[in-house]
C-alpha positions in Angstrom: -0.9 -10.5 -6.5 -0.1 -6.9 -5.7 2.3 -5.1 -7.9 3.9 -2.1 -6.3 4.3 0.7 -8.8 7.9 2.2 -8.6 6.4 5.6 -9.1 4.6 5.5 -5.8 6.2 7.5 -3.1 6.9 5.9 0.3 4.2 7.8 2.1 1.6 6.7 -0.4 2.7 3.1 -0.1 2.5 3.4 3.6 -1.0 4.7 3.5 -2.0 2.0 1.0 -0.5 -0.7 3.3 -2.5 0.6 6.2 -5.7 0.4 4.2 -4.8 -3.1 3.1 -4.1 -4.2 6.7 -7.5 -2.8 7.7 -9.1 -4.9 4.9 -7.3 -8.1 6.0 -7.9 -7.8 9.7 
């Protein structure tokens, strides 16, 4: 389970999401 840290800014979350999508695809 992934816990999103509230201290992350949207741009960082977006970059992390891209990396995770690359891992899962």
